[in-house]
C-alpha positions as CSV (number, residue, x, y, z in Angstrom):
1,X,157.4,119.3,97.7
2,X,160.8,121.4,98.4
3,X,164.2,119.8,98.1
4,X,167.8,120.8,98.1
5,X,169.7,117.9,98.1
6,X,173.5,118.1,98.4
7,X,176.5,114.8,98.2
8,X,180.0,115.1,96.9
9,X,181.3,115.8,100.6
10,X,183.4,113.3,101.7
11,X,187.3,112.9,103.7
12,X,190.7,114.5,101.2
13,X,193.6,115.1,102.3
14,X,194.9,118.4,102.9
15,X,195.8,119.5,99.4
16,X,193.1,117.5,97.8
17,X,189.4,118.0,95.4
18,X,186.0,118.1,95.5
19,X,182.9,118.5,94.2
20,X,179.5,119.1,95.6
21,X,176.3,119.0,94.6
22,X,172.9,120.7,94.7
23,X,170.0,119.8,92.8
24,X,167.0,121.2,93.2
25,X,163.3,120.3,93.2
26,X,160.3,121.6,93.9
27,X,161.0,125.0,93.7
28,X,161.4,127.2,90.3
29,X,165.1,127.3,90.6
30,X,165.9,130.1,88.0
31,X,164.5,132.4,90.9
32,X,167.2,132.3,92.9
33,X,170.4,133.4,94.1
34,X,172.2,130.5,95.0
35,X,174.9,129.6,98.4
36,X,176.7,127.7,99.5
37,X,177.7,127.9,103.0
38,X,179.5,125.5,105.7
39,X,179.1,125.0,109.7
40,X,181.9,124.4,112.1
41,X,182.3,123.9,115.6
42,X,185.1,127.0,116.2
43,X,182.6,130.1,113.7
44,X,179.7,128.7,113.3
45,X,177.6,129.0,110.5
46,X,179.2,130.9,107.0
47,X,179.0,131.4,103.6
48,X,181.0,130.3,101.6
49,X,180.0,131.7,98.0
50,X,177.0,132.7,95.7
51,X,176.0,132.8,92.6
52,X,173.0,134.6,90.7
53,X,170.0,133.4,89.0
54,X,172.4,132.6,85.4
55,X,175.6,132.1,86.4
56,X,176.2,135.9,85.1
57,X,178.3,137.5,88.7
58,X,179.8,134.9,92.6
59,X,181.7,135.8,94.8
60,X,183.0,133.9,97.5
61,X,184.6,133.7,101.4
62,X,188.0,136.1,100.6
63,X,189.9,132.5,102.6
64,X,188.7,130.8,99.6
65,X,188.8,132.9,97.1
66,X,191.6,131.3,94.3
67,X,190.2,127.4,95.4
68,X,186.6,127.4,95.6
69,X,184.7,128.2,91.5
70,X,180.4,128.4,92.2
71,X,178.6,127.3,89.7
72,X,175.2,126.4,88.6
73,X,173.5,124.6,85.5
74,X,169.9,125.3,85.6
75,X,168.7,122.7,82.9
76,X,169.4,120.2,86.1
77,X,168.3,122.7,88.7
78,X,171.8,122.3,90.1
79,X,174.4,124.5,91.2
80,X,177.8,123.2,92.4
81,X,181.0,123.5,94.6
82,X,184.4,123.0,93.3
83,X,186.6,122.6,95.4
84,X,190.5,123.2,95.5
85,X,193.6,122.4,98.1
86,X,191.4,121.7,99.9
87,X,192.9,122.7,103.6
88,X,192.2,121.6,107.4
89,X,190.2,124.5,108.4
90,X,187.7,124.0,104.9
91,X,186.5,121.1,107.6
92,X,182.9,121.7,107.4
93,X,179.5,120.6,107.3
94,X,178.3,122.1,104.0
95,X,174.8,123.0,102.3
96,X,173.4,124.3,99.7
97,X,170.5,127.6,99.8
98,X,168.4,129.4,98.1
99,X,167.1,132.8,97.8
100,X,164.8,135.0,95.8
101,X,166.8,138.7,95.8
102,X,162.6,140.5,96.3
103,X,161.5,139.1,99.0
104,X,163.6,139.3,103.1
105,X,163.7,137.5,105.7
106,X,167.2,136.1,104.4
107,X,167.3,132.1,102.8
108,X,163.9,130.0,101.5
109,X,165.3,127.0,100.7
110,X,168.3,124.5,102.4
111,X,169.8,121.6,101.9
112,X,170.7,119.0,104.7
113,X,174.1,119.4,104.4
114,X,177.1,117.0,103.4
115,X,180.2,116.9,105.5
116,X,183.8,117.5,104.2
117,X,186.3,116.8,106.5
118,X,189.7,118.1,105.2
119,X,192.5,115.8,106.7
120,X,195.3,113.4,107.1
């Protein structure tokens, strides 16, 4: 059974930090580009960050550049999102998703999400 299980969310004050983790199982993890996305009532679903199969290249939404860092550990089938200097507008449900770049149609697998709330 394919699973992506996010963890690490919670309530933090502005300026605080969180590290999100997403543990994958049921598929060949290093065949996939991994992404983090987030969902808010204000903006809906937004792409946040992406990392290639071996971690050789990363991309970020402009508003999180310099604050968020994506990484992966293929030996652990895990992708991470380190978030620092969190802002109220970062509040969202964060999802990890897997994309085989050789298969069209978007992401193949999604996690269930983890809530990040940034509030004073």
